[in-house]
LUMDREN-229774 format. One line per field, with one value per atom (N, C-alpha, C): residue number from 1; atom name; x, y, z; residue in one letter. Coordinates in steps of 0.05 Angstrom, whole numbers, m for minus. Layout:
N
k = NUM:...
a = CA:...
u = X:...
v = Y:...
w = Z:...
r = a:...
This chain:
178
k = 1:1:1:2:2:2:3:3:3:4:4:4:5:5:5:6:6:6:7:7:7:8:8:8:9:9:9:10:10:10:11:11:11:12:12:12:13:13:13:14:14:14:15:15:15:16:16:16:17:17:17:18:18:18:19:19:19:20:20:20:21:21:21:22:22:22:23:23:23:24:24:24:25:25:25:26:26:26:27:27:27:28:28:28:29:29:29:30:30:30:31:31:31:32:32:32:33:33:33:34:34:34:35:35:35:36:36:36:37:37:37:38:38:38:39:39:39:40:40:40:41:41:41:42:42:42:43:43:43:44:44:44:45:45:45:46:46:46:47:47:47:48:48:48:49:49:49:50:50:50:51:51:51:52:52:52:53:53:53:54:54:54:55:55:55:56:56:56:57:57:57:58:58:58:59:59:59:60:60:60:61:61:61:62:62:62:63:63:63:64:64:64:65:65:65:66:66:66:67:67:67:68:68:68:69:69:69:70:70:70:71:71:71:72:72:72:73:73:73:74:74:74:75:75:75:76:76:76:77:77:77:78:78:78:79:79:79:80:80:80:81:81:81:82:82:82:83:83:83:84:84:84:85:85:85:86:86:86:87:87:87:88:88:88:89:89:89:90:90:90:91:91:91:92:92:92:93:93:93:94:94:94:95:95:95:96:96:96:97:97:97:98:98:98:99:99:99:100:100:100:101:101:101:102:102:102:103:103:103:104:104:104:105:105:105:106:106:106:107:107:107:108:108:108:109:109:109:110:110:110:111:111:111:112:112:112:113:113:113:114:114:114:115:115:115:116:116:116:117:117:117:118:118:118:119:119:119:120:120:120:121:121:121:122:122:122:123:123:123:124:124:124:125:125:125:126:126:126:127:127:127:128:128:128:129:129:129:130:130:130:131:131:131:132:132:132:133:133:133:134:134:134:135:135:135:136:136:136:137:137:137:138:138:138:139:139:139:140:140:140:141:141:141:142:142:142:143:143:143:144:144:144:145:145:145:146:146:146:147:147:147:148:148:148:149:149:149:150:150:150:151:151:151:152:152:152:153:153:153:154:154:154:155:155:155:156:156:156:157:157:157:158:158:158:159:159:159:160:160:160:161:161:161:162:162:162:163:163:163:164:164:164:165:165:165:166:166:166:167:167:167:168:168:168:169:169:169:170:170:170:171:171:171:172:172:172:173:173:173:174:174:174:175:175:175:176:176:176:177:177:177:178:178:178
a = N:CA:C:N:CA:C:N:CA:C:N:CA:C:N:CA:C:N:CA:C:N:CA:C:N:CA:C:N:CA:C:N:CA:C:N:CA:C:N:CA:C:N:CA:C:N:CA:C:N:CA:C:N:CA:C:N:CA:C:N:CA:C:N:CA:C:N:CA:C:N:CA:C:N:CA:C:N:CA:C:N:CA:C:N:CA:C:N:CA:C:N:CA:C:N:CA:C:N:CA:C:N:CA:C:N:CA:C:N:CA:C:N:CA:C:N:CA:C:N:CA:C:N:CA:C:N:CA:C:N:CA:C:N:CA:C:N:CA:C:N:CA:C:N:CA:C:N:CA:C:N:CA:C:N:CA:C:N:CA:C:N:CA:C:N:CA:C:N:CA:C:N:CA:C:N:CA:C:N:CA:C:N:CA:C:N:CA:C:N:CA:C:N:CA:C:N:CA:C:N:CA:C:N:CA:C:N:CA:C:N:CA:C:N:CA:C:N:CA:C:N:CA:C:N:CA:C:N:CA:C:N:CA:C:N:CA:C:N:CA:C:N:CA:C:N:CA:C:N:CA:C:N:CA:C:N:CA:C:N:CA:C:N:CA:C:N:CA:C:N:CA:C:N:CA:C:N:CA:C:N:CA:C:N:CA:C:N:CA:C:N:CA:C:N:CA:C:N:CA:C:N:CA:C:N:CA:C:N:CA:C:N:CA:C:N:CA:C:N:CA:C:N:CA:C:N:CA:C:N:CA:C:N:CA:C:N:CA:C:N:CA:C:N:CA:C:N:CA:C:N:CA:C:N:CA:C:N:CA:C:N:CA:C:N:CA:C:N:CA:C:N:CA:C:N:CA:C:N:CA:C:N:CA:C:N:CA:C:N:CA:C:N:CA:C:N:CA:C:N:CA:C:N:CA:C:N:CA:C:N:CA:C:N:CA:C:N:CA:C:N:CA:C:N:CA:C:N:CA:C:N:CA:C:N:CA:C:N:CA:C:N:CA:C:N:CA:C:N:CA:C:N:CA:C:N:CA:C:N:CA:C:N:CA:C:N:CA:C:N:CA:C:N:CA:C:N:CA:C:N:CA:C:N:CA:C:N:CA:C:N:CA:C:N:CA:C:N:CA:C:N:CA:C:N:CA:C:N:CA:C:N:CA:C:N:CA:C:N:CA:C:N:CA:C:N:CA:C:N:CA:C:N:CA:C:N:CA:C:N:CA:C:N:CA:C:N:CA:C:N:CA:C:N:CA:C:N:CA:C:N:CA:C:N:CA:C:N:CA:C:N:CA:C:N:CA:C:N:CA:C:N:CA:C:N:CA:C:N:CA:C:N:CA:C:N:CA:C:N:CA:C:N:CA:C:N:CA:C:N:CA:C:N:CA:C:N:CA:C:N:CA:C
u = 904:917:928:942:953:931:910:888:874:870:858:875:901:920:920:918:916:891:868:842:844:856:858:876:897:916:902:886:871:851:837:818:832:854:870:879:889:898:875:852:828:819:819:812:832:858:878:875:870:866:842:821:797:802:817:824:841:861:879:864:847:831:811:802:783:795:821:834:829:825:820:846:844:867:879:904:917:903:896:883:902:893:910:913:936:941:922:912:893:907:931:947:975:990:1018:1033:1058:1076:1093:1094:1109:1129:1151:1170:1192:1197:1219:1245:1267:1294:1304:1327:1338:1354:1364:1379:1373:1377:1373:1393:1402:1418:1401:1413:1400:1375:1377:1355:1343:1348:1336:1306:1291:1262:1258:1239:1232:1204:1203:1178:1169:1144:1134:1103:1090:1061:1049:1024:1009:986:984:964:943:918:895:892:899:897:873:855:831:808:785:762:743:751:735:751:737:750:763:786:800:809:813:826:853:874:901:914:930:949:976:997:1024:1043:1059:1078:1105:1126:1154:1162:1177:1187:1217:1231:1260:1265:1283:1291:1313:1308:1328:1325:1347:1348:1331:1331:1318:1289:1277:1248:1242:1219:1210:1194:1199:1185:1182:1164:1161:1187:1192:1215:1210:1227:1226:1198:1180:1153:1133:1113:1092:1072:1071:1051:1045:1021:1012:1026:1043:1059:1043:1019:1003:991:994:986:1007:1029:1052:1043:1021:1012:1005:999:992:1016:1040:1063:1060:1046:1044:1017:995:969:953:936:918:897:893:873:847:825:799:790:784:778:748:740:712:711:694:692:719:732:759:760:782:786:792:775:779:795:811:827:811:804:788:804:791:805:821:846:864:878:872:885:909:926:950:951:963:966:995:1004:1033:1040:1063:1071:1101:1108:1136:1142:1163:1170:1196:1194:1218:1226:1246:1255:1264:1274:1286:1267:1241:1220:1219:1226:1229:1202:1196:1171:1173:1151:1151:1161:1158:1167:1198:1212:1241:1251:1267:1277:1299:1312:1334:1324:1341:1333:1331:1319:1317:1344:1364:1391:1404:1401:1412:1398:1372:1358:1368:1370:1380:1409:1426:1453:1454:1437:1436:1429:1410:1402:1426:1439:1461:1484:1490:1511:1505:1480:1472:1477:1469:1474:1503:1519:1548:1561:1553:1565:1556:1534:1524:1542:1547:1564:1551:1524:1510:1489:1481:1461:1435:1420:1395:1375:1360:1340:1313:1298:1272:1252:1226:1204:1180:1159:1134:1112:1096:1073:1048:1032:1007:984:970:947:923:909:887:860:841:815:793:770:746:727:709:689:665:657:635:615:593:572:583:598:609:634:644:668:689:714:735:739:743:747:773:792:818:815:830:829:856:877:904:926:950:975:989:999:1015:1042:1064:1091:1105:1120:1137:1161:1175:1201:1220:1237:1256:1276:1286:1307:1327:1351:1373:1376:1384:1391:1421:1436:1464:1469:1490:1497:1500:1489:1492:1522:1529:1557:1573:1562:1575:1566:1573:1564:1548:1529:1513:1530:1527:1541:1525:1538:1524:1518
v = m436:m439:m412:m398:m372:m352:m353:m334:m339:m364:m371:m361:m365:m355:m325:m311:m281:m272:m285:m278:m283:m306:m312:m291:m283:m264:m237:m228:m203:m204:m227:m230:m229:m242:m241:m213:m198:m171:m153:m157:m141:m146:m171:m178:m166:m167:m156:m126:m112:m83:m76:m91:m86:m90:m111:m115:m93:m85:m64:m37:m32:m7:m6:m30:m31:m27:m28:m24:5:9:36:52:77:94:99:106:111:135:132:153:176:200:224:228:239:244:266:262:280:302:296:315:316:336:337:347:337:345:368:390:413:422:434:447:430:406:389:397:395:399:371:370:345:331:346:333:347:332:342:327:341:327:306:287:264:272:290:297:324:336:361:358:378:378:382:369:372:385:409:423:422:415:413:416:415:416:396:389:371:388:391:408:390:397:383:395:380:390:378:364:353:373:365:382:376:358:352:351:351:349:321:321:295:295:271:268:255:264:252:243:223:214:214:222:225:209:192:174:177:175:176:148:146:120:122:99:97:75:80:59:43:17:0:m28:m41:m68:m71:m51:m53:m47:m38:m31:m9:3:25:13:23:14:38:36:58:64:89:98:94:79:74:65:82:75:88:73:85:101:127:144:166:177:199:224:235:258:283:285:309:308:285:282:266:280:266:250:258:243:214:209:182:163:174:157:144:158:149:136:144:134:126:106:98:119:126:146:134:148:140:163:156:176:181:205:213:242:246:273:284:271:279:307:321:347:342:351:347:371:364:384:393:419:430:432:432:435:461:459:482:490:477:485:467:477:462:457:435:427:427:446:447:424:412:389:393:387:386:358:346:319:319:307:304:274:268:240:229:246:237:238:239:238:210:206:179:167:143:130:121:119:112:84:66:39:36:57:56:64:47:51:71:78:97:125:143:171:184:208:223:227:234:239:214:191:166:157:161:154:171:197:215:207:201:193:167:148:123:127:145:151:164:183:197:177:160:140:121:113:95:109:135:150:154:158:162:136:113:88:79:90:82:92:75:82:103:104:123:137:161:175:159:161:148:161:145:156:154:177:179:190:186:199:199:213:213:199:183:170:186:195:209:190:181:163:182:180:198:183:196:184:204:193:209:202:220:215:202:179:164:155:169:163:164:184:188:173:157:141:147:146:151:126:130:108:113:94:97:100:119:123:118:129:125:133:123:132:150:172:191:193:192:193:218:229:252:244:264:258:248:230:221:243:242:260:245:256:242:254:236:244:238:257:252:257:246:248:278:285:312:318:342:350:342:324:315:333:324:339:320:331:314:300:274:259:262:264:268:242
w = m2121:m2095:m2085:m2103:m2095:m2090:m2107:m2103:m2076:m2069:m2043:m2020:m2023:m2002:m1999:m2021:m2020:m2006:m2013:m2000:m1970:m1962:m1934:m1920:m1934:m1922:m1919:m1939:m1937:m1914:m1912:m1890:m1862:m1860:m1835:m1828:m1848:m1844:m1836:m1849:m1842:m1813:m1805:m1777:m1757:m1764:m1747:m1744:m1766:m1766:m1749:m1751:m1736:m1706:m1699:m1671:m1660:m1675:m1666:m1664:m1682:m1682:m1659:m1649:m1628:m1601:m1598:m1573:m1564:m1538:m1528:m1529:m1536:m1537:m1509:m1507:m1482:m1469:m1443:m1428:m1424:m1429:m1424:m1394:m1387:m1359:m1349:m1324:m1312:m1295:m1286:m1270:m1280:m1272:m1279:m1254:m1252:m1230:m1240:m1224:m1233:m1211:m1220:m1201:m1191:m1202:m1193:m1205:m1190:m1201:m1209:m1222:m1231:m1210:m1189:m1168:m1141:m1119:m1092:m1074:m1052:m1032:m1018:m1005:m992:m976:m957:m939:m944:m967:m974:m978:m969:m974:m1004:m1015:m1043:m1044:m1055:m1058:m1087:m1092:m1119:m1117:m1140:m1139:m1159:m1153:m1171:m1181:m1208:m1220:m1234:m1229:m1242:m1270:m1291:m1318:m1332:m1317:m1328:m1327:m1336:m1336:m1313:m1295:m1272:m1246:m1224:m1198:m1194:m1182:m1177:m1148:m1137:m1111:m1117:m1104:m1109:m1083:m1086:m1066:m1079:m1064:m1075:m1059:m1073:m1059:m1072:m1055:m1064:m1072:m1094:m1103:m1108:m1106:m1111:m1131:m1150:m1169:m1157:m1153:m1140:m1151:m1157:m1167:m1193:m1209:m1235:m1236:m1213:m1213:m1194:m1197:m1179:m1156:m1132:m1108:m1089:m1070:m1051:m1036:m1031:m1016:m986:m973:m944:m935:m929:m920:m939:m947:m965:m948:m954:m942:m961:m959:m976:m968:m986:m980:m974:m984:m979:m951:m937:m910:m894:m887:m873:m848:m835:m812:m819:m845:m853:m850:m846:m840:m812:m795:m767:m759:m772:m765:m790:m786:m808:m813:m838:m845:m853:m847:m857:m876:m901:m921:m921:m911:m911:m922:m941:m954:m962:m981:m988:m1001:m997:m1010:m1039:m1056:m1085:m1097:m1117:m1131:m1155:m1155:m1177:m1203:m1226:m1251:m1252:m1261:m1264:m1239:m1216:m1191:m1185:m1168:m1161:m1131:m1123:m1095:m1088:m1071:m1064:m1045:m1049:m1032:m1025:m1001:m993:m982:m992:m984:m968:m945:m927:m927:m943:m945:m918:m901:m876:m852:m858:m837:m826:m801:m789:m782:m792:m784:m755:m741:m712:m707:m726:m721:m723:m732:m732:m705:m693:m665:m663:m685:m684:m678:m669:m666:m693:m693:m719:m731:m714:m724:m735:m722:m732:m758:m760:m784:m808:m803:m824:m833:m813:m819:m835:m829:m844:m873:m879:m906:m921:m908:m921:m926:m907:m911:m934:m936:m958:m985:m986:m1011:m1016:m995:m998:m1009:m1000:m1008:m1036:m1046:m1072:m1094:m1114:m1136:m1154:m1155:m1171:m1153:m1161:m1145:m1144:m1122:m1119:m1138:m1153:m1172:m1159:m1159:m1146:m1166:m1159:m1173:m1155:m1163:m1148:m1164:m1150:m1162:m1152:m1170:m1163:m1170:m1150:m1154:m1157:m1179:m1185:m1183:m1169:m1165:m1173:m1181:m1184:m1161:m1155:m1135:m1149:m1140:m1153:m1131:m1130:m1110:m1082:m1076:m1049:m1043:m1061:m1056:m1078:m1069:m1089:m1106:m1132:m1151:m1165:m1163:m1176:m1206:m1217:m1246:m1260:m1249:m1261:m1243:m1249:m1237:m1256:m1246:m1262:m1248:m1263:m1252:m1259:m1239:m1245:m1261:m1270:m1283:m1260:m1266:m1245:m1238:m1213:m1204:m1188:m1185:m1171:m1143:m1124:m1097:m1094:m1083:m1077:m1047:m1037:m1008:m1000:m978:m967:m965:m973:m971:m996:m1012:m1036:m1059:m1083:m1106:m1124:m1139:m1156:m1177:m1179:m1200:m1226:m1247:m1273:m1287
r = m:m:m:i:i:i:k:k:k:t:t:t:g:g:g:c:c:c:v:v:v:a:a:a:c:c:c:v:v:v:c:c:c:l:l:l:l:l:l:t:t:t:q:q:q:l:l:l:a:a:a:t:t:t:l:l:l:l:l:l:g:g:g:a:a:a:q:q:q:s:s:s:p:p:p:t:t:t:t:t:t:a:a:a:e:e:e:l:l:l:v:v:v:q:q:q:v:v:v:e:e:e:g:g:g:l:l:l:q:q:q:s:s:s:t:t:t:y:y:y:p:p:p:s:s:s:c:c:c:a:a:a:y:y:y:v:v:v:s:s:s:f:f:f:s:s:s:v:v:v:k:k:k:n:n:n:i:i:i:s:s:s:q:q:q:q:q:q:e:e:e:v:v:v:y:y:y:v:v:v:e:e:e:v:v:v:y:y:y:a:a:a:e:e:e:r:r:r:f:f:f:e:e:e:s:s:s:g:g:g:s:s:s:w:w:w:d:d:d:y:y:y:e:e:e:n:n:n:s:s:s:a:a:a:y:y:y:d:d:d:l:l:l:k:k:k:d:d:d:p:p:p:k:k:k:s:s:s:l:l:l:y:y:y:v:v:v:k:k:k:r:r:r:v:v:v:l:l:l:v:v:v:n:n:n:p:p:p:d:d:d:m:m:m:l:l:l:k:k:k:p:p:p:g:g:g:t:t:t:s:s:s:l:l:l:p:p:p:i:i:i:t:t:t:y:y:y:n:n:n:r:r:r:c:c:c:l:l:l:r:r:r:p:p:p:t:t:t:f:f:f:i:i:i:k:k:k:e:e:e:s:s:s:d:d:d:k:k:k:q:q:q:y:y:y:r:r:r:k:k:k:a:a:a:i:i:i:i:i:i:e:e:e:k:k:k:d:d:d:t:t:t:k:k:k:s:s:s:a:a:a:t:t:t:p:p:p:a:a:a:l:l:l:h:h:h:r:r:r:f:f:f:r:r:r:v:v:v:r:r:r:v:v:v:y:y:y:f:f:f:l:l:l:d:d:d:q:q:q:g:g:g:h:h:h:v:v:v:k:k:k:f:f:f:v:v:v:q:q:q:d:d:d:v:v:v:f:f:f:s:s:s:a:a:a:p:p:p:f:f:f:k:k:k:r:r:r:f:f:f:a:a:a:d:d:d:g:g:g:g:g:g:s:s:s:p:p:p:a:a:a:q:q:q
């Protein structure tokens, strides 16, 4: 009885090890986000770059995210930061500009860029963001999501999301909370 139980246990462990070994390894990141600071004022421009660290050309889209209510979500309006006009108009992707291996794409993010569907003035929109940051008990936590694509037969094919290190936003005129 004990011998049969041990054989069954060994068989079960062998099957489990085979299953675990058959799982695909975690995909290495194809790009990296460089040049971010740990804190920024509410409406300060954030300049950084996305570097292609893979061995092939990639297409990237970059989105700002905010940590709120226990999860990450797009900040205000989802638009590709490398093309701020995408905040205002729908884009059609034809012959995308590919990022060559080893090259970097500089990006500047303006958190207080007002979408056209917001009826407030630019000044009112900016003030509302700063007030929200001022009233918050903790600094707003942000990060960037880089959507990475390969070109496959003339079409972009999603490969992975890469996330920047998080950074904090504090109210303009205030000091960064630690």
